[in-house]
VOGU-3710 file (C-alpha; in Angstrom, 3 decimals, decimal comma):
1> mrgtpaaara> 122,269/68,317/77,819  120,674/66,700/74,802  117,969/69,302/74,473  120,470/72,322/75,062  121,223/74,438/71,891  124,761/73,865/70,530  125,792/77,531/71,223  124,671/77,178/74,773  126,584/73,881/75,140  129,749/75,539/73,796
11> cilaavlcav> 129,235/78,500/76,396  128,876/75,862/79,130  132,098/74,038/78,005  134,025/77,242/77,869  132,792/78,242/81,356  133,935/74,834/82,756  137,313/74,892/81,226  137,822/78,506/82,500  136,532/77,459/86,047  138,949/74,502/86,124
21> wsalpvyasg> 141,822/76,578/85,012  141,074/79,166/87,837  140,931/76,472/90,464  144,082/74,525/89,319  146,688/76,712/91,041  145,376/75,513/94,474  147,134/72,177/93,698  150,370/73,759/92,788  153,327/72,703/95,068  153,951/75,287/97,797
31> apvpwgtaal> 150,693/77,305/97,040  149,826/79,245/100,271  146,366/77,824/100,712  144,730/77,835/104,189  143,125/74,358/103,774  141,395/74,481/107,041  139,492/77,643/106,278  138,697/76,435/102,779  137,409/73,059/103,916  135,255/74,708/106,722
41> laavglgcel> 133,723/77,190/104,318  133,127/74,544/101,625  131,355/72,395/104,238  129,166/75,153/105,414  128,265/76,056/101,833  127,543/72,381/101,012  125,197/72,136/104,053  123,324/75,198/103,052  122,736/74,015/99,523  121,730/70,607/100,739
51> agrrsspggs> 119,251/72,121/103,057  117,795/74,307/100,225  117,378/71,071/98,227  115,006/69,730/100,801  112,623/72,673/100,696  109,373/72,485/98,860  109,497/73,387/95,226  107,496/76,127/93,704  109,431/77,955/91,114  112,891/79,403/90,611
61> gpvaagallp> 114,335/82,332/92,417  116,969/84,702/91,115  120,277/83,220/89,926  122,546/82,354/92,936  119,816/83,400/95,307  120,018/81,708/98,807  122,380/81,154/101,641  125,464/80,357/99,509  126,231/83,899/98,515  127,414/85,335/101,910
71> illtaafllp> 129,704/82,219/102,254  131,127/82,763/98,849  131,889/86,403/99,488  133,392/85,376/102,782  135,631/82,881/100,921  136,680/85,647/98,468  137,891/87,725/101,358  139,767/84,957/103,242  141,006/82,776/100,514  143,075/83,271/97,189
81> paaaaqvali> 141,205/83,070/93,973  141,845/79,459/93,239  140,728/78,230/96,686  137,639/80,544/96,557  136,752/78,977/93,258  137,041/75,536/94,822  134,596/76,545/97,640  132,033/77,748/95,070  132,346/74,533/92,973  131,766/72,168/95,817
91> gslagrveqp> 128,653/74,124/97,114  127,037/74,959/93,854  127,214/71,337/92,410  125,075/70,284/95,289  122,355/73,060/94,868  118,898/72,443/93,612  118,030/73,127/89,950  114,416/74,021/89,435  113,980/73,406/85,567  115,358/71,017/82,933
101> pyaarriwra> 117,908/70,508/81,465  119,028/69,793/84,956  122,647/68,645/84,284  123,338/71,585/82,037  121,962/74,157/84,445  123,926/72,603/87,333  127,172/72,455/85,578  126,632/75,972/84,286  125,772/77,276/87,745  128,965/75,635/89,289
111> aqlaltcaaa> 131,318/76,958/86,646  129,727/80,496/86,794  129,878/80,807/90,543  133,582/79,513/90,473  134,547/82,192/88,065  132,599/85,023/89,822  134,035/83,922/93,307  137,695/83,939/91,848  137,045/87,340/90,285  135,819/88,658/93,534
121> swahaalggp> 138,830/87,337/95,358  141,265/88,713/92,721  139,688/92,260/93,062  139,727/92,069/96,929  143,460/91,118/96,850  144,344/93,722/94,130  143,247/96,399/96,310  145,031/95,104/99,464  141,941/93,660/101,073  143,486/90,789/103,019
131> atlggggaap> 145,871/93,149/104,841  142,869/95,266/106,089  141,155/92,320/107,795  143,570/92,180/110,781  144,628/88,922/112,404  147,795/87,822/114,089  147,460/90,492/116,824  146,707/93,325/114,359  143,351/95,214/114,380  141,260/95,448/111,273
141> dfprallpac> 141,692/98,662/109,208  138,317/100,283/109,111  136,987/102,135/107,037  139,784/101,249/104,514  138,564/97,539/104,498  135,287/98,765/102,880  136,819/99,758/99,643  138,200/96,306/98,634  135,135/94,583/99,925  132,862/96,760/97,808
151> aaavafslvl> 135,127/96,294/94,766  134,858/92,621/95,367  131,104/92,843/95,293  131,102/94,807/92,181  133,448/92,333/90,427  131,146/89,425/91,586  128,087/91,230/90,107  129,750/92,210/86,820  131,189/88,648/86,100  127,881/87,046/87,049
161> tvldgvilaa> 125,859/89,465/85,004  128,148/89,212/81,937  128,020/85,283/82,129  124,238/85,352/82,449  124,059/87,594/79,309  126,221/85,252/77,448  124,241/82,181/78,051  121,002/83,947/77,384  122,409/85,094/74,001  123,460/81,580/73,254
171> aerravhrsa> 120,275/79,811/74,382  117,617/82,444/73,582  119,345/84,754/71,177  118,947/87,825/73,506  121,434/90,704/73,143  124,144/90,384/75,743  124,066/94,110/76,533  120,276/94,201/76,948  120,460/91,271/79,513  123,327/92,854/81,335
181> cellpralgp> 121,544/96,157/81,597  118,437/94,472/82,961  120,308/92,080/85,461  123,135/94,248/86,790  121,095/96,761/88,717  119,057/94,044/90,392  122,246/92,055/91,293  124,470/94,859/92,609  122,431/95,974/95,598  122,142/92,475/97,139
191> hlvhalaglm> 125,642/91,538/96,534  126,890/94,771/98,221  124,831/93,720/101,258  126,269/90,261/101,081  129,741/91,664/100,863  129,307/93,645/104,159  128,146/90,483/105,843  131,051/88,481/104,441  133,461/91,375/105,580  132,220/91,126/108,966
201> tavlwrspyg> 132,568/87,376/108,953  136,070/87,507/107,648  137,155/90,000/110,297  135,747/87,934/113,060  137,331/84,728/111,524  140,777/86,537/111,717  140,043/87,787/115,378  141,076/86,035/118,475  137,502/84,675/118,621  138,093/82,562/115,697
211> plsallvllp> 135,973/80,719/113,089  133,324/79,655/115,547  132,220/83,190/116,302  132,303/84,065/112,529  130,045/81,216/111,734  127,602/82,292/114,509  127,424/85,696/112,669  127,025/84,121/109,373  124,138/81,886/110,333  121,400/84,666/110,695
221> mclscwvfaq> 122,561/86,003/107,289  122,435/82,651/105,650  118,904/82,042/107,285  117,601/85,368/105,945  118,918/84,652/102,427  117,094/81,242/102,466  113,848/82,826/103,573  114,245/85,415/100,768  114,749/82,608/98,178  111,686/80,886/99,570
231> yhreqaahra> 109,752/84,129/99,162  110,804/84,176/95,585  109,531/80,567/95,166  106,265/81,428/96,667  105,848/84,409/94,444  106,675/82,147/91,404  104,067/79,702/92,588  101,446/82,430/92,605  102,324/83,459/89,001  102,137/79,843/88,067
241> tiralvhavd> 98,677/79,534/89,600  97,533/82,684/87,796  98,898/81,454/84,427  97,302/78,179/84,770  93,797/79,631/85,479  94,088/82,184/82,681  95,338/79,459/80,185  92,256/77,373/81,072  90,055/80,430/80,307  91,762/81,055/77,024
251> ikdtytrghs> 91,439/77,513/75,898  87,727/77,425/76,680  86,966/80,939/75,244  89,217/81,333/72,170  87,288/84,504/71,141  89,006/86,492/73,859  92,413/84,964/74,065  94,894/87,611/75,346  91,975/89,704/76,753  92,759/88,893/80,355
261> ervgrasvli> 96,446/90,007/80,191  95,594/93,322/78,644  92,874/93,983/81,178  95,605/93,347/83,842  97,924/95,806/82,034  95,213/98,463/81,743  94,278/97,905/85,466  97,935/98,465/86,438  98,075/101,765/84,402  94,989/103,037/86,259
271> arelgmdepr> 96,210/101,877/89,667  99,529/103,759/89,252  97,849/106,876/88,043  95,683/106,755/91,203  98,875/106,455/93,332  98,279/103,060/94,820  101,038/101,415/96,563  102,771/98,592/94,915  101,089/95,650/96,798  97,709/96,949/95,765
281> veglrfagil> 99,015/97,515/92,198  100,116/93,859/92,060  96,664/92,871/93,477  94,944/94,852/90,780  97,015/93,109/88,132  95,912/89,743/89,443  92,207/91,132/89,515  92,429/92,207/85,882  94,023/89,008/84,788  91,485/86,778/86,534
291> hdvgklgvpt> 88,392/88,848/86,146  86,752/86,342/83,643  87,917/83,182/85,381  84,335/82,378/86,095  83,856/81,554/82,393  85,189/78,125/83,320  81,732/77,562/84,878  79,942/78,665/81,703  78,962/76,009/79,293  81,059/76,186/76,246
301> rvlrkdgplt> 78,102/76,240/73,860  77,118/79,522/75,408  80,663/81,129/75,232  81,063/80,092/71,613  77,542/80,507/70,314  77,179/82,224/66,936  74,093/84,533/67,263  72,306/86,346/70,058  71,845/84,781/73,412  68,443/83,731/74,571
311> peerrimelh> 67,250/85,357/77,960  68,125/81,925/79,764  71,622/81,874/78,046  72,062/85,451/79,107  71,179/84,668/82,727  73,731/81,740/82,603  76,394/84,078/81,205  75,769/86,621/84,081  76,652/83,993/86,621  80,327/84,025/85,576
321> peygheivrg> 81,413/86,640/88,312  79,961/84,560/91,024  81,546/81,300/89,383  84,883/83,250/89,396  84,559/84,266/92,945  83,954/80,608/93,995  86,934/79,419/92,009  89,463/81,785/93,651  87,769/81,868/97,136  90,571/79,658/98,646
331> igfldearda> 93,478/81,481/97,029  94,597/83,611/99,963  97,170/85,893/98,220  94,367/87,382/95,883  92,735/89,363/98,842  91,069/92,493/97,236  91,141/90,815/93,780  88,418/88,467/94,831  85,957/91,354/95,194  86,974/92,698/91,767
341> ilhhherldg> 86,224/89,263/90,272  82,821/89,208/91,848  81,693/92,775/91,059  83,424/93,995/87,944  80,059/94,060/86,195  78,346/96,217/88,695  77,383/99,692/87,424  77,618/102,964/89,205  73,785/103,514/88,786  72,997/100,179/90,407
351> sgyphglsgs> 71,855/98,370/87,067  74,707/95,906/87,059  75,096/92,325/88,373  75,338/90,131/90,298  74,124/92,229/93,372  73,090/95,547/91,826  75,630/97,562/93,913  75,824/101,216/93,168  78,196/104,090/93,769  80,865/103,741/96,598
361> ripefarvva> 79,352/100,467/97,567  81,187/98,844/94,504  84,641/97,903/95,700  87,364/100,195/94,348  89,253/97,265/92,551  85,913/96,294/90,819  85,528/99,942/89,504  89,049/99,959/88,021  88,752/96,483/86,380  85,295/97,534/84,936
371> vadafdamts> 86,796/100,437/83,132  89,934/98,414/81,963  87,686/95,596/80,761  85,394/97,817/78,701  88,347/99,556/77,353  90,085/96,434/76,002  86,656/95,147/74,754  86,300/98,138/72,472  90,033/98,339/71,344  90,674/94,593/70,680
381> trsyrrarpv> 90,417/93,216/67,149  88,345/89,940/67,182  87,497/87,428/64,434  83,917/88,879/64,472  84,643/92,569/64,585  87,415/95,288/64,115  88,864/97,263/67,002  87,754/100,839/67,686  90,431/103,542/67,916  91,770/104,254/71,416
391> saalaelkrc> 90,433/107,812/71,259  86,978/106,556/70,247  86,874/104,097/73,178  88,033/106,795/75,594  85,168/108,968/74,319  82,714/106,208/74,898  83,904/105,571/78,459  83,711/109,344/79,231  80,208/109,354/77,851  79,130/106,627/80,213
401> agsqfdprmv> 81,107/107,891/83,267  78,847/108,598/86,148  76,185/106,025/85,046  78,131/102,904/84,262  81,834/103,781/85,216  83,565/105,727/87,943  84,553/109,009/86,408  87,807/108,923/88,568  88,836/105,636/87,077  88,074/106,819/83,439
411> raldralgrh> 90,147/110,039/83,979  92,974/107,988/85,389  93,036/105,809/82,343  92,809/108,730/80,098  95,798/110,413/81,755  97,862/107,057/81,787  97,149/106,428/78,147  98,343/109,969/77,388  101,689/109,346/79,101  102,277/105,670/78,123
421> gwsaadtavt> 100,077/104,997/75,037  98,487/101,747/74,164  100,862/99,692/71,959  99,824/97,792/68,889  100,814/94,480/70,728  98,094/95,394/73,158  95,359/95,457/70,427  96,477/92,446/68,470  94,036/89,939/67,169  92,921/87,743/70,050
431> adeprapdda> 91,081/84,903/68,408  92,753/82,059/66,516  91,603/82,807/63,015  90,157/85,860/61,453  86,720/85,261/59,884  85,305/87,003/56,796  82,303/89,473/57,539  78,957/88,134/57,133  77,428/88,905/53,728  74,288/90,371/55,279
441> tagprrnalp> 76,352/92,998/57,009  79,110/93,456/54,372  77,187/95,984/52,473  75,722/99,226/53,865  76,910/98,537/57,330  80,563/97,577/56,293  82,002/100,547/58,248  79,881/100,152/61,396  81,573/98,479/64,331  79,535/95,837/65,861
451> aprdpaaapl> 79,114/95,751/69,702  81,319/93,481/71,911  79,865/90,001/72,303  79,721/89,996/76,182  76,335/91,349/77,127  78,101/93,525/79,677  81,297/94,530/78,009  79,935/97,508/76,079  79,025/100,817/77,829  75,389/101,616/78,018
461> prssqgtrps> 73,967/104,593/76,156  72,295/106,932/78,611  68,450/106,646/78,579  66,137/109,217/79,725  64,281/106,599/81,822  67,505/105,266/83,309  66,283/101,677/82,728  68,401/98,734/81,709  67,839/97,369/78,054  65,863/94,081/77,903
471> qgtrpsldtg> 67,731/90,845/78,113  69,120/89,420/74,932  69,791/92,768/73,205  72,520/95,290/73,546  72,848/98,692/71,870  75,879/98,936/69,681  78,883/100,938/70,866  78,553/102,740/67,439  74,986/103,829/67,887  73,336/106,460/70,091
481> psqdarpspg> 70,421/105,940/72,250  68,003/106,840/69,310  69,227/104,177/67,050  68,179/100,581/66,786  69,416/98,052/69,290  71,420/95,158/67,936  71,520/91,572/69,356  74,580/90,635/71,075  75,908/87,030/70,912  77,339/87,385/74,428
491> rr> 81,125/87,265/74,206  83,625/89,886/75,331
//
């Protein structure tokens, strides 16, 4: 606990003292504790947690996610609060902790679950829940048994959420009410489902069939919880993979730091405006974030060159979509995102690269990312130029819609920005240090906005011949087709 903030250590100590206090009555002489039930539930919970520790790591799931929850709620229905807290302590102390500080997190989780389990048991008993479970020849009282079970689930969620909010406030200085408002809606639904499973288990436990039948019913629920926790770990591993790749690109090309995340956000805005389902929206977010991962294969001297690219350097730069596709080829969960990484520099009129696709032959994901990419290139402030206003960037996208960009994607971005806007955080400086303007351009061209430094980041002005500009030059975003072309150093 050496690296834990003092306020967080105080919260952990207070939670431990409260948990011990809530569990002590079980040892009072004459306390009506069904020790056999408590021992069997504690053993099952311990086994589930130990099994979870043997699974492969890959990121943390939600707090208290896994097979222990249905067992804890079953304990809350069958045991008095002090005994239920004991069951939670024994199981949670053996559970896996994903991140340091391990000791502090393990102790906190044990105390937290002991308190929440005791609170759920108290709420269940206060509404007469034990009497509705049947047993001793009496039949369970349905649907009356549902009310105390649901009250116990609500109490479990509330106490868990408040404790999470308190520790986040102590460790990260986040407002308690803000954390509670974010966490409670996500916790309440799963806990209600676990409460129904726990209620069914408790009723069977009290029935003539006994604990064995109850455990046979509880087993599939525990297994499904474990699978759900594994799914969360897998998703966390996916996010960690994406973060590592993007971080590598940002280190290599410091001019465009933060660009990938903003392209991902803009791609999501377009996707939701188009009505795509959530899995495709998530895929487009990955596509936007990773669209420039191929820059890892471009020599650093080309990425960071001050001045215009030579034709040979430009050809090297235009290989980055293919490099990116090769880098992510083996990452199965990217799916359609791989096509976007390969084809996001294709143009609707067929003059793009690497394969010169045109129209509907360009994958839909690539057409979305192309618009998001160009939009962020125009609206981001970099060390070598200022940002364009959002309205000016949209006007440029509309001007090039039909020749370079898919008009449907441009309209979707326009509508999405009209609803949600584009915050100042999205257009922050993305290079490490701002540089003073060059003396040669600080005079009469002081108010002109230079073109983006990636040779394909800026929209092309329409030409009567429909030809592509010669390699090594790119017309400025601020100039029309009749004005002089300006060399572009080749960064986004």
